[in-house]
C-alpha positions in Angstrom: 50.7 -27.6 1.9 49.7 -28.0 -1.7 47.4 -25.1 -1.7 50.4 -22.9 -0.6 52.7 -24.6 -3.4 50.1 -23.5 -5.6 49.7 -20.1 -4.8 53.7 -19.7 -4.7 53.8 -21.1 -8.5 51.2 -18.7 -9.2 52.8 -15.8 -7.7 56.0 -16.9 -9.5 54.4 -17.0 -13.2 53.0 -13.5 -12.2 56.5 -11.4 -11.3 58.2 -13.2 -14.3 55.5 -11.7 -16.6 55.2 -8.6 -14.6 59.5 -8.6 -15.5 58.4 -9.5 -19.0 56.3 -6.8 -20.2 57.6 -3.2 -19.8 55.5 -0.8 -17.4 55.0 2.8 -17.1 57.2 2.3 -13.6 59.9 0.3 -15.1 60.0 3.0 -18.0 60.7 5.3 -15.4 63.4 3.4 -13.2 65.3 1.9 -16.3 66.2 3.4 -19.1 63.1 4.5 -20.9 63.9 4.3 -24.2 66.6 1.0 -24.8 65.2 -1.5 -22.1 64.8 -5.1 -24.0 63.1 -4.3 -26.9 62.2 -7.5 -27.7 61.1 -7.9 -24.7 56.8 -8.4 -24.2 55.2 -10.0 -27.1 58.0 -12.0 -28.0 58.0 -11.4 -31.7 61.3 -10.6 -32.1 62.0 -8.0 -34.6 59.5 -9.3 -36.4 57.0 -6.9 -35.2 57.2 -3.0 -36.7 57.5 -1.5 -33.1 60.0 -4.4 -31.9 62.0 -3.2 -35.1 61.7 0.3 -34.4 63.0 -0.1 -31.1 65.7 -2.1 -31.5 67.1 0.7 -34.6 66.7 3.0 -31.6 68.8 1.2 -29.5 71.4 0.8 -32.2 70.9 4.8 -32.5 71.6 5.0 -28.8 74.7 3.0 -28.8 75.9 4.3 -32.1 76.0 7.9 -30.5 76.3 7.2 -26.7 79.3 9.4 -26.6 77.4 13.3 -27.8 73.9 12.0 -25.7 73.5 15.2 -23.7 70.7 13.5 -21.3 70.3 10.3 -19.1 67.4 8.6 -19.0 66.4 9.8 -15.6 66.4 13.5 -17.3 63.9 12.7 -19.5 62.1 10.7 -17.6 61.6 13.9 -15.1 61.1 16.2 -18.0 58.2 13.9 -19.6 53.8 15.0 -18.9 52.4 12.2 -20.9 48.6 13.7 -20.5 46.0 11.7 -23.0 47.9 8.7 -24.8 45.3 8.1 -27.7 47.2 10.5 -30.4 51.0 10.4 -29.7 50.0 6.2 -29.7 48.3 6.7 -33.4 51.4 8.1 -34.7 53.8 6.5 -33.1 52.0 3.1 -34.0 51.7 4.8 -37.8 55.3 5.8 -38.0 56.5 2.2 -36.9 54.3 0.5 -39.9 56.0 3.2 -42.6 53.1 5.6 -43.0 53.8 8.9 -44.3 53.4 11.1 -41.2 54.2 14.7 -41.1 55.9 16.7 -37.9 55.0 20.2 -37.7 57.4 22.6 -35.8 54.8 26.0 -34.2 56.9 28.3 -32.4 59.4 31.2 -32.4 62.4 31.9 -33.2 63.9 28.8 -31.4 61.8 26.1 -33.9 63.3 28.5 -36.5 66.8 27.1 -35.8 68.2 30.3 -34.4 71.1 29.5 -32.3 72.2 26.7 -34.6 74.7 28.2 -36.6 78.0 26.8 -38.2 76.1 24.1 -39.7 75.5 22.8 -36.5 71.8 21.0 -36.8 68.4 22.8 -34.8 66.6 20.1 -32.9 64.3 19.6 -35.9 67.8 18.8 -37.9 68.6 16.3 -35.0 65.1 14.8 -35.0 65.3 14.2 -38.6 68.2 12.7 -38.9 67.2 10.5 -35.8 64.1 9.7 -37.8 66.1 8.4 -41.0 68.2 5.9 -38.7 65.3 4.7 -36.6 61.8 5.2 -38.7 61.2 3.3 -42.1 62.2 4.5 -45.4 59.9 7.2 -47.0 57.3 6.8 -48.9 55.8 9.4 -51.5 53.7 11.9 -49.4 49.9 12.4 -50.9 49.0 15.8 -52.0 47.3 18.0 -49.8 43.7 18.3 -50.2 43.0 20.7 -52.7 40.5 22.8 -49.7 43.5 21.9 -47.2 44.9 25.1 -45.3 46.0 27.6 -47.9 46.4 24.6 -50.3 49.1 26.9 -52.2 53.0 26.6 -53.1 54.8 29.8 -53.4 54.3 30.1 -57.4 55.8 32.9 -59.3 54.5 36.3 -58.3 52.4 34.6 -55.4 54.2 36.2 -53.1 53.9 33.1 -50.7 57.1 33.4 -49.1 55.9 31.7 -45.4 55.9 28.4 -43.4 56.2 24.3 -44.0 59.8 24.4 -44.9 61.3 20.4 -45.3 64.1 20.3 -42.7 66.2 17.7 -44.0 68.4 15.4 -42.2 71.4 16.1 -41.5 74.8 15.1 -43.8 72.5 14.3 -46.6 70.4 11.2 -44.7 68.2 9.3 -46.3 64.3 10.4 -45.9 62.4 8.4 -43.7 59.1 8.2 -44.0 58.6 10.6 -41.1 59.4 14.4 -42.6 59.8 17.4 -40.4 58.6 20.7 -41.3 59.1 23.9 -40.0 56.0 25.9 -39.8 57.7 28.9 -37.3 57.9 32.2 -36.9 60.9 34.1 -35.7 59.9 37.0 -33.1 56.6 36.6 -32.9 54.3 34.9 -30.0 51.5 32.9 -29.6 48.8 35.4 -30.5 50.6 36.1 -34.0 50.8 32.4 -35.3 46.5 31.8 -33.7 46.1 34.8 -36.2 48.2 34.2 -39.2 48.2 30.1 -38.5 47.0 29.6 -42.4 50.2 31.3 -43.4 52.6 28.6 -42.1 51.0 25.4 -41.4 50.4 24.9 -45.2 49.4 21.4 -45.6 46.9 20.7 -42.5 45.4 17.7 -43.9 48.8 16.5 -43.9 50.1 17.3 -40.4 50.5 14.0 -37.2 52.2 15.3 -34.5 53.0 19.5 -33.9 55.4 20.6 -31.5 54.5 23.9 -29.7 57.4 26.2 -28.6 56.7 29.8 -26.9 57.7 29.3 -23.6 60.0 31.8 -24.2 58.0 34.3 -26.8 54.9 34.3 -24.7 55.7 36.4 -21.4 55.3 35.4 -18.3 51.9 36.7 -16.4 50.9 38.0 -13.1 49.5 35.8 -10.5 46.3 34.9 -10.8 48.0 34.4 -14.6 44.5 33.1 -16.5 42.3 35.8 -15.1 44.2 39.0 -13.7 42.9 42.3 -13.0 44.6 43.9 -16.2 42.9 41.7 -18.3 39.8 42.6 -16.9 40.1 46.6 -17.2 41.9 45.8 -20.8 45.1 47.4 -19.5 48.8 46.2 -20.1 50.7 45.6 -23.4 48.3 42.8 -24.0 50.7 39.7 -22.4 47.4 39.0 -21.0 45.2 38.2 -23.3 48.1 35.8 -25.0 46.8 32.8 -23.1 43.4 33.6 -24.8 45.0 33.4 -28.0 47.3 30.1 -27.4 43.8 28.1 -26.2 42.7 29.2 -29.7 45.6 28.3 -31.9 45.6 24.6 -29.8 41.8 24.0 -30.2 42.8 24.9 -34.2 45.6 22.6 -33.9 43.7 20.0 -32.5 40.6 20.0 -35.1 42.9 19.5 -37.8 42.0 16.7 -40.4 44.5 14.4 -38.8 43.9 15.1 -35.2 47.5 15.2 -34.8 49.1 15.2 -31.7 49.6 18.6 -30.1 52.7 18.2 -28.1 53.7 21.5 -25.7 57.6 21.6 -26.4 58.6 24.4 -23.5 62.1 25.4 -24.1 63.9 27.5 -21.2 65.7 30.8 -21.1 68.4 31.0 -18.5 68.9 34.9 -18.9 66.1 36.2 -18.5 64.4 39.5 -19.6 61.6 39.7 -16.9 63.0 41.3 -13.8 61.5 40.0 -10.4 59.2 42.4 -8.4 62.1 42.8 -6.3 63.8 44.7 -9.2 66.5 42.1 -9.1 67.6 40.0 -12.0 65.6 36.7 -12.5 69.0 35.1 -14.9 68.5 31.9 -13.5 65.5 32.0 -12.3 63.5 28.3 -12.4 59.8 29.4 -12.4 60.1 32.9 -14.4 58.4 32.1 -17.1 55.1 30.8 -18.3 55.6 27.0 -18.3 53.7 26.4 -15.1 50.5 28.3 -17.3 51.1 26.1 -20.1 50.8 23.5 -17.8 47.4 24.2 -17.4 46.2 23.8 -21.1 48.1 20.2 -20.7 46.3 18.8 -18.0 42.8 20.2 -19.5 43.2 19.2 -23.1 45.1 16.2 -22.5 48.6 17.1 -24.0 51.9 15.9 -23.3 54.3 18.3 -22.1 58.6 18.5 -22.6 60.1 20.6 -20.0 63.6 21.6 -20.9 64.0 23.6 -17.6 62.9 19.9 -15.9 65.0 18.1 -17.8 68.5 20.6 -17.8 68.1 23.4 -14.8 70.5 21.2 -12.2 72.9 20.8 -14.8 73.0 24.6 -15.6 73.3 25.1 -11.7 75.9 22.9 -11.5 78.2 23.8 -14.4 78.5 20.7 -16.6 79.5 20.0 -19.8 77.2 21.5 -22.1 75.1 22.8 -19.9 77.2 25.9 -19.0 75.8 29.1 -18.5 78.5 31.3 -17.1 79.6 32.3 -21.2 77.3 32.4 -24.9 78.7 30.2 -27.5 78.5 32.7 -30.2 81.2 34.9 -28.1 84.0 31.6 -28.3 83.2 30.9 -31.9 86.0 33.2 -33.2 88.0 31.5 -31.2 88.6 28.0 -33.3 90.8 26.4 -30.1 88.0 26.8 -28.0 85.2 23.9 -27.5 82.5 24.5 -29.0 80.0 22.1 -27.2 80.8 23.7 -23.1 77.4 26.3 -23.3 74.1 25.3 -23.4 73.0 28.4 -25.1 74.3 30.6 -28.3 73.4 34.1 -27.2 70.9 35.0 -24.5 67.9 33.1 -26.2 68.6 30.5 -28.1 70.2 27.0 -27.4 73.4 26.0 -29.2 72.6 24.0 -31.8 75.2 21.3 -30.6 74.0 21.3 -27.4 70.5 23.1 -26.3 68.9 22.0 -29.2 69.9 18.5 -29.2 69.3 18.0 -26.2 65.6 19.4 -27.2 65.6 16.4 -29.6 66.8 13.9 -27.4 63.7 15.1 -25.1 61.2 14.6 -27.9 62.6 11.4 -29.3 62.7 10.0 -25.6 58.9 11.0 -25.7 58.4 8.7 -28.9 60.1 6.1 -27.3 58.2 6.1 -24.3 54.9 5.9 -26.4 56.5 2.5 -28.5 57.1 0.8 -25.4 54.1 1.4 -24.3 52.3 0.2 -27.3 54.8 -2.9 -27.1 53.0 -3.6 -23.4 49.4 -2.7 -24.5 48.7 -2.7 -28.0 46.8 -0.2 -29.8 42.5 -1.0 -29.5 40.0 0.1 -31.0 38.6 1.8 -28.4 41.2 4.4 -29.3 40.8 5.1 -32.8 37.0 6.7 -31.1 38.8 8.3 -28.8 40.7 10.7 -31.8 37.4 12.0 -32.8 35.9 13.4 -29.3 34.5 16.8 -29.3 37.0 19.1 -27.8 36.0 20.4 -24.2 34.8 24.0 -23.8 37.3 26.6 -23.6 39.6 26.7 -20.0 40.1 30.4 -20.2 37.2 32.2 -18.9 35.4 34.2 -21.3 37.1 32.9 -24.6 35.6 31.9 -27.8 36.5 31.0 -30.9 36.7 33.6 -33.3 34.8 34.6 -36.4 36.6 38.0 -37.5 40.3 37.0 -37.0 42.2 37.8 -40.5 45.8 37.3 -41.6 46.1 38.5 -45.5 49.6 38.0 -46.4 50.9 37.0 -49.7 48.2 36.6 -51.9 45.7 37.1 -49.8 46.5 40.0 -49.9 46.7 40.8 -53.5 43.2 39.3 -53.8 42.1 41.5 -50.9 42.5 44.5 -53.4 38.7 45.8 -55.1 39.6 49.0 -56.3 43.3 50.5 -57.0 44.5 54.0 -58.9 48.5 53.9 -58.9 49.3 50.7 -56.6 50.8 47.7 -58.0 51.4 44.6 -57.1 55.7 44.4 -56.9 58.1 42.3 -55.7 61.2 44.2 -55.0 63.6 41.7 -53.7 66.4 40.7 -55.6 67.2 37.4 -53.8 64.3 34.5 -54.8 64.8 33.3 -51.4 63.3 35.9 -49.9 61.0 38.3 -52.3 59.7 41.6 -50.8 55.9 41.5 -52.3 53.6 43.9 -51.4 51.0 47.0 -53.1 53.8 50.2 -53.9 52.7 53.6 -55.6 55.2 56.4 -56.0 52.3 59.6 -56.1 50.4 61.4 -54.3 46.6 60.7 -54.8 47.6 56.7 -55.2 44.9 55.0 -53.8 44.1 51.4 -52.5 40.8 49.7 -51.5 40.6 46.0 -49.4 38.2 44.0 -49.2 38.9 42.1 -45.8 35.8 40.2 -45.9 35.9 38.4 -49.0 35.9 34.9 -49.3 38.7 34.9 -51.7 41.0 37.5 -49.4 39.8 35.7 -46.2 42.4 34.0 -43.8 41.8 30.3 -43.9 42.3 30.2 -40.4 38.5 31.0 -39.6 37.6 28.1 -42.1 39.7 25.1 -42.4 41.9 25.0 -39.5 38.8 24.8 -36.9 37.4 21.8 -36.3 35.0 19.8 -38.0 31.0 20.0 -37.2 31.5 17.6 -34.1 34.1 19.4 -32.5 32.8 22.8 -33.6 29.4 22.0 -31.4 31.1 21.7 -27.9 33.9 24.4 -28.9 31.0 27.0 -29.3 31.9 28.6 -31.9 32.1 29.1 -36.0 33.1 25.1 -37.2 34.3 24.2 -40.6 32.8 25.4 -44.2 33.4 28.4 -45.8 34.8 31.7 -44.0 32.4 33.5 -41.5 31.2 37.2 -42.6 32.5 39.9 -40.4 28.9 40.1 -39.3 28.4 40.8 -35.8 24.3 39.3 -35.0 25.2 39.5 -31.4 25.8 43.5 -32.4 28.8 45.4 -33.2 31.7 44.5 -33.2 35.0 45.6 -32.2 38.7 44.8 -33.9 41.9 46.0 -34.4 43.4 46.1 -37.3 47.0 45.9 -38.3 49.0 47.5 -41.8 52.3 46.3 -42.5 53.8 48.7 -43.8 57.5 49.5 -45.3 59.5 52.4 -43.6 62.7 53.6 -45.1 65.3 56.8 -44.9 65.2 57.5 -48.9 61.9 58.2 -51.3 59.1 57.2 -48.8 55.8 59.1 -48.2 52.9 59.3 -45.9 49.4 57.8 -46.3 45.7 57.9 -44.7 43.4 55.5 -44.1 40.2 56.0 -44.0 37.0 53.4 -43.8 34.2 52.7 -46.0 31.2 50.6 -46.3 30.0 52.1 -43.1 32.0 51.2 -40.8 34.5 53.2 -38.7 38.0 53.7 -38.2 40.5 54.8 -34.9 39.4 56.9 -32.4 35.8 57.3 -33.7 34.9 53.7 -34.0 35.9 52.7 -29.7 33.9 55.7 -29.2 30.9 54.4 -31.1 31.3 50.8 -29.3 31.4 52.0 -26.1 28.5 53.9 -26.9 26.7 51.2 -28.3 28.0 49.3 -25.4 26.4 51.5 -22.9 23.1 52.3 -24.5 22.7 48.4 -25.0 23.0 48.3 -21.2 19.9 51.1 -20.2 17.8 49.0 -23.0 18.3 51.4 -25.3 19.6 51.8 -29.3 22.5 53.9 -30.3 23.3 55.1 -33.7 27.0 55.5 -35.2 25.5 58.0 -37.9 26.6 60.9 -36.1 30.0 58.9 -35.6 30.1 58.4 -39.2 29.9 62.1 -40.1 32.1 63.7 -38.1 34.7 60.6 -39.1 34.6 61.9 -42.6 38.5 63.0 -42.8 41.4 59.9 -42.4 41.0 57.9 -39.5 44.4 56.9 -39.2 47.3 58.0 -41.0 51.3 56.6 -41.3 54.4 57.5 -42.1 56.7 55.5 -44.1 59.8 57.7 -43.9 62.7 58.0 -40.7 65.9 58.7 -40.8 67.7 55.6 -39.7 69.2 53.8 -42.8 67.0 50.9 -43.0 64.4 49.7 -44.4 62.4 47.0 -43.3 58.1 46.5 -42.3 56.7 47.8 -39.5 52.6 47.7 -38.1 50.9 50.3 -37.9 47.7 49.5 -35.7 44.3 50.9 -35.3 40.6 50.0 -33.7 37.7 49.1 -36.7 34.0 48.8 -35.4 32.9 46.2 -38.5 29.9 46.2 -40.4 29.1 43.3 -43.4 30.5 45.8 -46.3 33.4 47.0 -44.4 36.7 48.4 -46.4 39.6 49.8 -45.6 41.0 52.6 -48.1 44.5 53.9 -48.3 45.3 57.1 -50.2 49.1 58.2 -50.4 49.2 61.9 -49.3 50.6 65.4 -50.4 52.6 65.9 -47.0 55.8 63.9 -47.3 59.2 64.3 -45.5 61.3 63.0 -47.9 60.3 65.0 -50.6 58.6 62.0 -52.5 55.4 59.9 -52.4 56.4 56.3 -52.4 54.2 54.4 -49.9 54.4 50.1 -49.6 51.9 47.6 -48.0 52.5 44.5 -46.9 50.2 42.5 -45.3 47.0 43.1 -43.3 45.4 41.4 -40.3 42.6 41.5 -38.5 42.5 40.8 -34.8 39.4 39.9 -32.6 40.5 37.7 -29.7 43.3 39.7 -28.2 43.3 43.3 -29.3 45.4 44.6 -26.6 48.3 42.3 -27.9 47.6 43.0 -31.3 49.1 46.6 -30.2 51.7 45.2 -28.0 52.6 43.2 -31.7 53.2 46.3 -33.2 54.8 48.2 -30.1 57.3 45.2 -29.9 57.2 42.6 -32.6 58.0 44.8 -35.8 60.6 41.6 -36.9 57.5 39.3 -37.2 56.0 41.5 -39.5 59.1 41.7 -41.5 59.7 37.9 -41.4 56.2 37.0 -42.3 56.2 39.2 -45.7 59.3 38.1 -46.8 61.9 40.7 -46.3 64.5 39.0 -44.3 65.8 35.4 -46.0 64.9 33.0 -43.4 
């Protein structure tokens, strides 16, 4: 009998301890954010984590009337992945360390849809941090060898990326700053190439929110290895997963080992019809989230799903989630409520509703992590896990690239090795939207661009890649100086994109040739194919006859069009690389406008996804325009 009593007493003690300690199941069953913050260690609010959770509970009570999502909605929308990196971020946030959250994505991350002074999700997050996290400390300066360790100095042409998002209403800055490194109207393919132009302080980034489920198209099944990829056909969407994987690996290899979170936004009004041809508006699965989940499980990345949290409320037509109209359509009527519809336009969430819900999901992930740290404090073994090498690439045939380049602003300026008649000119009048580029006005003017040199090479190929331990497992280039554009294993065919100005007046025609032994245009593709075929026969092919045949211009572009607008456009052509390859642009005598102005705003070299690069030329012209600063951001 005494033995039975003793066993019952031990069981009761264990039950009391279980109830006092938050676990993953209690986080999901009750309020995952604001169950008793003082439970667990018994230290009250003297412990940094308990102070953080207590402040979060007060924030929730203060703003309860405007809360978009209930705890169960937040719980079902979170996949936690490997926890070490996000736990490290929350632990350091609670202790008051100076941290940086970077938004990397498209127009949703950039803040579109949040109009009339309402914050985007980055602003809502900054507001929560202002009230919950410890106050700001001075942020250390970026390392001198950091990714694009530049500021937008006068005359540099630097116009992109890394813009601080302040807390709304002039609230004080917390120890965690939120910065916008997104670029509207661009897929992950573009950011993989030009990350260095947007993530300007890689040595100071601790959490990256990656948002591309709206900008990256859904793919046919099987989506990782489908026939269009094998044949190299299509518009290039089938290559975007390769680029997304390379982008994620670059982010995971940043100096502070940031937590990388997939923030999956949702678009009710879809532009992609179903195979039957009927509209896919309101279809739950007609976006690439399922494909992104593969990356989350493979790399252990936390994932946030907007549709998992909000879709059923949209279907029910609940307040704040309605999809029977758009907030923008009601804005002209001051008497119309502005908190009914989830979307401001067919693509972007509204600031007061959709953007706010996205912020609540991010906050939910942070608080869930904080409560997990209370239940199980940070361990030394987790510190070691931060430096573990990355696994090999998930997508078959994918590899970290050495040949991608993105030359905008100061890097484009540095790439000019010879020029006659071209000058580095800012034609903008708004200091927030400069219009830098190389500009010429006379026929016969020419400029030669060396996109191989270390002065012009994008930091994407150096500082963003993993250090030695990570690079060894990745099977690609690691840290150190940018790799030269040579190919020890044979010739390398890349796609080169030139951003040039098109306008309805003054514009001329330009001719493109390649120098230094490399080929441009269709001659490059022909020579590459013949080289590969010869290698398969154990033969050697010399492209000398192709060089002789390609003595004239390999490519031309015309800056004139009839539309009464002026904007940058992209023109694409293949290049068969050599170590000394350079591109020369010459203003032709031919002209439709009667004048000869030619302006070059950027140069991008694409190795990983040439079909996607052609797609960028055709469908993402606005990307080059914003990247080179032609629109106020």
